[in-house]
N, C-alpha and C positions, 0 to 999 in steps of 0.2 A: 659430619659438618656441624658446626656450632650454630646456635641461634644468632640471628643478626642483632647487632647492638649499635645504635646510631652513634653513641659516644666513641666507640672503637673506630667507626668509619671516619668520624671527624678527626680523630687523632692521627690516623694513617694519612688522611688527605693533607694535613698540615705537615707532618713529618717528612713525607716523600715528595711534596711539591705539587700537589693537585690544587689545593685551595689554601690561601692564607687570610687571616683577619686583616682588613684594610688598615693601613697606617698604625700598625700594632705598636710601634715604638713610642707613639703618643697616647697609648691606651686604647687604640682602636676606635672605630665608628660603628655603632650598633647596626646590625643587619646590612652591612656593606662588606663585600669580600673581593679579594683579588685572586687571580688564577696564576699559579706557578707554571714552571716549564712543562710538567706533565698535564696539568689541567687545561692549559691553553691549547695544547696539541689535541687533547681529547675533545674539547669543544669544537675545534676546527674539523676533526674527523666526523663528528655528528653533523655539523653544518653541511659538509661536503656530501655526505651520504644522503641527507635530506634533499639537497639541491639536485643531486644526480637523479634521485628517484622521482621527485615531484615536478621538476622543471625540465631537465635534459631529456628524460625518457618519456615525457608526455607531450604529444604534439599539440594538445589543446591548452597548455599552460605556459605563460611567459613570466619572466622575473623582472623586478624593478628594484630600485633602492631610493626611497623617499627619505627626507631629512628629519632629524629630531624636532627642529623648530618649524612650525607652520604658522600661517596667518592666524591670529587669535580667533577670528570669526569662525574658523573651522570647528573649534571646540564649543563655541556657542551653538552653531548649527547642529552639531552632532548630539547635543544634549549633555555633554560632559560638564560644562560650566554650571549648568543648573541642577544636574542630577547624578553626577558621578561621586557617590558618597558611601560611607560606611556608617553603621550605627555606633556612635561613640557614647560611652558612659564614663563619668568622672567620679572618683571617690571624694566625698566632701571633706574628709579628714586630711589625707596626704596629697590630694589633687592630682594623683596619677590617673591617666586616661587609658581606657581599654576598649576593645571591640566587644560589644554586648553579646553577639552571637558566639564569639570564641569563648567568653566566660561560661556561657551555658554549656557548650560542647566539652569544655574542660571538666565540668562537674558531672555531666551525663551525656555520653556519646550517643545514646539512643534517642535523644530529643532532636527532632528535625527542625532546625531553625529556618531553613529555606521556605520562604512564603510568609514568615511572621512579620508583622509590623512592629513599630517601636513600643507601642503599649503592650502588645502580647509578650515581647521579649522582657520588658520590665516586670510584668506579672510573673513570668517564669523565674526570673532571678530572685524575686521576693519569695516565691514558693520554695525555692531551693536554699533560701537563706545564704545567698552567695556572699562570701567575704572578699574583701579587697586582697588580691594576691601579695600586695606590698605590706600594708599595715594591719591587715586582718579586720578592718572595720566593716560594719554592716550599713554604713551611711552612704547612700548613693544619690547622685543627682539624677534628673530625668535624662533619658536617652535622646541624643541629638544627631542630626546628620552632619558628617564631616567630609568635606570634599577632599579627595586624595590627590588632586593634581598639584604638582610643584609649579610655583610661579617664579618668573624672573623678569628683568626689564631690558628693553632694547635701547641701547644708547646711554647717554649720561643722565637723562631725565627719568625720574621714577614717579610716574603718575599713571592714571588709567589708560592714557593714550599710548604708553610704552610697554604695556603688559605683554609678555610672552609666556607660553606654557611649555614645559617639557612634556612631550607626548606620553600619555598613559597607555597607549596601544599603538601598534603600527598600522592597523587597519585603515584609518582615515586617509593615509597617504595613497592607498590604492584606489579609494573612492574619488578623491579630488583629481587624480590623474586619469580618470576613466576616459574623459574626452580626448586627452592627448594620446592615449594608447589606441583608441579607435582610429584616430587620424593618421597614426604612423605605422599601423600594422594592418593586416588583412584578416584579422581574427573575426570569426563568426560565432554568435551565441549558439550553443553554450561554450564558454571559454573561461580560463582561470588566470588570475594575476597573483603572484606570490612574492614575498620578500622576507628577509631576515633583518633584525635590527633591535636596537636598545629601546626600552620603555622605562618609565619612571612612575612610581606611585608612593605617595607619602603615607605609608601604611601606619595605622594606629598600633596594631599588634603585629610584630614581626617574629621571626624565630624559626626553629626547625632547620638550623644551619642555612644552606642556600636555597631552601624550598620557598621561603617568602622573604624577599629583600626589597630595598628601596630602588635599586637599579637592577634590571634583569633584561634578558634577551628573549625575543619571541621569534618563532618561525610561523608565518601565517599565509593562508591561501584563500582568496576570495574567488568563488566560482559563480559567474554570472549566467543566469538561466531565464527561461520563460516561466511565468508563475505556475502554469499548469504542470510543469515538470518537477516541482520542488520536492515532492515525496520520493520520486525515483532518485534524484540527485542527492537528497539527504541520506538515503540508504547507501548510495554509492560511496559517499565520502565517509560514512560510518565504517564501511568495510576497508576503505583506504587507510584510515587511522589504525585499525586493527592490524592490517598488513605491515605497517611501519614497525609496530612493536613486536609482532610475532615472527615475521619473515625477514625483515631487514635487520632488526636488532636481535632477533633470535630469542626473545623472552617467552616464558610460559604463559599461555593465554589464561590459565587458571589464576594468575596473579592480578588479573584486571577485571573491573566491573564497569558497566555503563550506569551512570546516575543521571536520570532526567531531572531537569530543573522544575521545581514546583512554582517558583516565582520567576517570571520571565523579565528580562531587561526590556526597556522601553522600545527597543528596535526589533525584538525577536518574536517569532511566532512559534518556534520550537527550539529547544536547546538541551544538550546532554553533555555531561563531563565524562571523559574516560579516565578512570581512577586506577591507581596502582596500589598494591598492598605494601605500604611502608611499615617500618617497625611500630609506628604509632597508629596504624590503621589505614584504610583506603583514603587516598587523597588525589586530587586532580593533577594529571600530567598533560592532558590534551582536552580541547573543547570542540564542540560542533554546534553551530547556530544557524538557523534559518532567519536571516535578517530582513526578509522580504525586500521591498524596494525602498525602505525607509531612508537609507544613507544617500543614494543617488537622488532621490526625490527631494530630500531636505536641502541638499547642496545645490540642486537646481533652483529651488525656491529662493534660497538666501543669497546665491551668487549671481543669479540671472543667466547662468550658462546652461545651454541645452544639453542634458545628459541622456537624451533618448538615443536608442539604437534603431537604425533603419535596416530591416532584413532585406538583403540584396535579391533574394529569390521571390519573396511574396510582396515586398513593398510595404510591409507592416512596420509601423513605427511605435516603439514602446520603451518604457524604462525597465531595464532588466531587474529581476530579483536576484538575491545573493545567498549562497550557502558558504558559510565561513568555517574553515578548519584551522585550529590553532594548536601549536606545540610550545610548551615552555622549555627553552633550551637548557637553562640552569637546572630545572626540575628533572629533565631527562638525564642530565649528567649525574645528579644525586641518586636517581633511581638506578642507574647502571652501576654506580659504585656500591650501593647497598646490596643490590641483587648479586653482585659478583663477589662480595666480601665473604671470606671463609677462614675460620680458625680450625686447624686440623684437630680431629679427635684421636689421631694416631692410627686410624684404620685405612688411610689412603696412601701409605708408604712414606708419609712425612712425620716429623716429630710432633708431639702434642703441642698445640698452641701456635704452630707455624702458620703465618698468614699467606693466603693466596687470593689474588683477585682473578676470578674466572671470567675476565672480560671477553666479549666477542672480539675476535681478531680485527674486525672491521673498525672498531672504535678504540682499540688499545693504542695508547700514545706511542709506545715502542713496539715494533713488530718482532724484532729479533735481537738477542744479546749475543755478542761474539767474544769468545775467550780463547787465549792461548793456554794450553794446559799448564805450562810453566814459562817463566821468562828466560828461556834458553834458546840457543841456536837461532833458527829463523822463524820460530812459532809466532812471536809477537808481530813480526813483519807480515807474515801470511795473513794473520787475523785482521790486521789493520787494512791490508789490501782488500779483504773480503768486505769490510765495513765501507770502504771507499766505493767499491763497485756497487754495493747495494744501495747506498744513499744516492748515487747517480741515477739509479733506476727508480728512485722515489720511494724506497722502502726504508722507513725510519729504523735505524740500527744504533746499538750502543756497545762500545768497546770497553771491556773491563778485564784488567789483569791483576787486580788486588785481592788477596785472600785465597782461601781454598776454593776449588770448583763448587763444592757444596754451598759455601757461603755466597758465592756469586749467583748460583741458581736461586737461592732464597731471596736475594735482593731483587732479582727480576720477577720472581713469582709475586712478590709484594706489590709490584706496580702493574701487574697484569700482562707482562710480556709473554706472548703465546709460544715462542720458540727460542731455544738457546743453542748456539753452535760452539763446539769445542774443536780447536785445532790441536792435534796431538803429534807425537813423533811419527806415527804411521802416515800422517798427512804429507810428510816430506817425500815419501816413496809412492803412495797410491793416489796422491792429488785428490784426496777425499777428506771429509770431515764427519763428525758425529752431530746430529741434530736431535734435540730433546723436546718433546711435547709437554707443555706446562701442565695440562690436565691429566693425561694418561701416564706421564713420566716415561713413556716408551722412547727408545732411542733408535735412530736409523742412520745408516752410513750412506752418504751420497757424494757424488763428485763435486768439486769446488765450482766447476764451470756450469753446473746444473742448479746451483742454489737459488739463483734469481727466479728461474722458471718454476721451481718447486714451491717457493714461497708465494709467488703470485697466484698459484692454484689454490693456496690455503687461505690467503688473506684478502 
């Protein structure tokens, strides 16, 4: 297996229809990407797996879907209007702007910027003799706070009374709906509220393909608890995040590290990032935060609505605390693509340089490729009937009769299809087909009427 190379992953993603640069015919839009036929199906597979595991299979978690636009006071109360910012530094010569912490990490990955204030970052940049990445100048302005929320206007009038924000996180929707959820369900603390959805951040420094973009999708879960139980619940959801990556997605635990925050957000008492070892180093794919009762308490104060919970057994009334678990959907997709990408060294039965995506069958966009050996007699008809039957059973299948069998195998290996079926002349007599495993290259003969059950046990 060859070393992972992000450039190769990006090229494959575009060529085979996982991810496209947005509005490329007009020169593209920086750090905005569209998802092609394979990418959108893979995103849906990840979403569905997450929803199944964290909502359907858990009796103490329910799902909601709040909207992107919320009352602007929501973001004032949450602290985002006043404090949701990144450290911006501008080159005095070319006037390009950058995130100061990213400039430091680009020069020395061993320097920990988490916890530094603006003066400390500026001192480090001066010590490193940091040059502007664009013009190579050493002339920097002072570091400033840059609010990363996108603004828009409601209606035809553009003034302060019409300001709306594109949400920078999905969490607040779950907090402002807390009272509604209590009144329409019989949930008892502890319980969780989860949702998936778009968020938007006007990032100063973007890049690393779809890792950091202006528009992205989150999967988040807020678990409401008694304050005295926060350490137990924090550890529970720490393990839940690990289970997602190692047991549900089937990734190697050695590829992950927990990274505690040194500088906590205004709402948090404890926070850790779960980081994956990308080609550029360890970077965040999930987060875990103990947000205390900050969110419910501040929304109660600013809205006048009672956010307290009444324990039906003890009669105790209190504002619950919250453990937040977050997953970046786009980052999870990128992680899976990079982890699965392999260029053969010729030792695995493939030709040197042949690309295979060793995707977990659960997330693979196509589950099975179906081929007639040749375009003769009834072989194409039988193959198409198999595809029709599988798709009706909800198994994503792809019919291909173009080129040699070997070439068709390679096309499916490149997109991560775990199994390929070949209908041959013997199929006319024994009503069976040959099914090939993407990873082992082993082939097995099974009856046509057993294909669906066989695949369901594998995927």
